C-alpha positions in Angstrom: -10.7 -68.5 -46.8 -8.8 -65.6 -48.3 -11.4 -63.0 -47.0 -10.8 -64.6 -43.3 -7.3 -63.7 -43.2 -5.3 -66.9 -44.6 -3.2 -67.5 -47.7 -4.4 -71.3 -49.3 -1.2 -73.4 -49.2 -3.1 -76.5 -50.9 -6.9 -78.2 -50.9 -6.9 -81.9 -50.9 -9.4 -84.6 -51.2 -8.7 -86.9 -48.6 -11.1 -89.6 -49.8 -10.9 -89.4 -53.3 -9.5 -91.9 -55.6 -9.2 -94.8 -52.8 -12.7 -94.7 -52.0 -13.8 -95.6 -55.2 -11.4 -99.0 -54.9 -13.0 -102.0 -53.5 -11.0 -104.4 -51.3 -10.7 -106.9 -54.1 -9.1 -104.3 -56.2 -7.2 -103.3 -53.4 -6.0 -107.2 -53.1 -5.2 -107.3 -57.0 -2.6 -104.5 -56.8 -1.1 -106.0 -53.3 -0.6 -109.2 -55.2 1.1 -107.5 -58.0 3.7 -106.2 -55.5 2.1 -102.3 -57.3 0.3 -101.6 -54.2 2.8 -98.9 -53.2 3.0 -97.4 -56.4 -0.8 -97.0 -56.3 -0.7 -95.0 -53.3 1.8 -93.0 -54.3 -0.4 -92.4 -57.4 -3.7 -91.6 -55.4 -1.5 -89.1 -53.0 -0.4 -87.0 -56.1 -3.8 -87.1 -57.8 -5.6 -86.1 -54.4 -4.1 -82.1 -55.2 -6.0 -82.7 -59.0 -8.5 -79.8 -58.8 -10.4 -81.6 -61.7 -11.0 -84.6 -59.2 -11.6 -83.0 -55.9 -15.1 -83.2 -56.6 -15.6 -87.1 -56.0 -13.9 -86.7 -52.7 -16.1 -87.1 -49.8 -14.2 -84.7 -47.7 -11.5 -81.9 -48.4 -8.6 -81.0 -46.4 -7.9 -77.5 -46.6 -4.2 -76.2 -45.6 -3.7 -72.7 -45.5 -1.4 -69.8 -43.4 -2.9 -67.3 -41.4 -1.6 -63.7 -42.8 
């Protein structure tokens, strides 16, 4: 995108780790009372370049030069 006049701010996998969890797995974390921590972990990992490839959708965030 830089060649088109943008500075990259971030590239985020919008459906990476969360898409891999089944409903049963999500329910497990809810019952343990740790679902919010799981969500926070997935948000933090959304920016990890080593796992962007498992996301079915990417979100590019940039600013116009």
